[in-house]
C-alpha positions, 0 to 999 in steps of 0.5 A, a space after each residue: 270760508 264756513 259753509 252756510 249749511 253746516 252739518 248738525 252737531 249736538 252741543 252736549 250739556 253746554 248751557 245757553 243763557 237766553 236773556 229774558 228782560 221783557 224785550 225779545 221774541 223769546 219763544 221763537 229764539 228758544 225754539 230756533 236754538 233747539 232746532 240748531 242743536 242746543 240742548 240746554 237753553 235757560 231762558 233767564 234774567 238771573 245774573 248767577 245763571 248768566 255768570 256761569 253760562 257757556 254761551 249768552 244770547 241777547 234778543 231784542 225787539 222794540 225801542 232802543 231806550 225801552 230795551 236798554 232800560 229793561 236790561 239795566 233794571 235787572 240788578 246785576 245782569 249787565 255786570 254779569 254779562 260784562 264779566 262773563 263775556 268781556 272778561 272771561 270770553 264766553 261767546 255772545 250773540 246779540 239779535 236785532 235790538 240785542 245787537 243794537 244795544 252793543 253800540 255806544 248810544 241810541 237815538 230813538 226817542 232821545 239819546 240813550 247810552 248803550 253797552 258800548 261793546 262795538 262802538 257806533 250809534 243807533 240811528 234811523 234810516 234816512 227817509 228817501 222817495 220810495 224807501 220803505 221804513 221800517 226795513 222789512 223783509 228778506 235782504 242779502 247779508 254781505 260779509 265785510 271780513 272772514 268770520 266763522 259765524 257770519 257768511 253770505 246769504 239772505 236773511 229776514 229783517 224788521 227794523 227802522 234803526 241801524 248801527 252807524 259808525 260801528 268799529 267792528 262791522 262783520 257784514 253789511 246789507 242794503 236799504 237806501 245804501 249800505 247798513 250794518 247787518 252784523 258786528 263781531 269783536 273777540 267772542 262777541 257777534 251781533 246780527 241785525 236780522 232775525 235768525 229765528 225768522 230766516 229759515 235755513 240760513 238763520 238756523 245755520 247761523 245759530 248752528 255756527 254760533 253754537 259750534 264756534 270756538 273763539 
């Protein structure tokens, strides 16, 4: 199993496209990627840059529909992501709502179509006595299968919705019952937690993503 704290290894001139569609904590994610070893991080909404990037990171905060609408409103961006990731196999990381957008649909403020890369539906946590919603704070990441990027540890979460019924669950966590903490399929990885806020574990997760050779 990969180490939760791999040794530092610089990534040369590999280009990381950090998608800017108005719905992500870009500064923190950008800084965390640099701290994890990335040297060339392009904060971009340009489909031409995305189409040539060596790796793609999709952050996201806020409501599912607003994020999906923001992504879809940029001409050619979804198509460039689809081609570069699904067809050409560039490694991809979705963070928080960026992971949720990989689902078939989201049910926040109505039902809205997602990218459909990993299946499932984004749904609210079921309310229960004593259960805090949104789920906020540190919680375990419990791998459901062996994966080079996702290992056991503790990460920081902030979300009121989760991906239910995903076909490619890589890890779970607990909040009133198990929920999807990470998904993985082919060259695609998504994490519900915020690696940029998860201190050593989060930086190590980003470093494993940068070093991943799927």
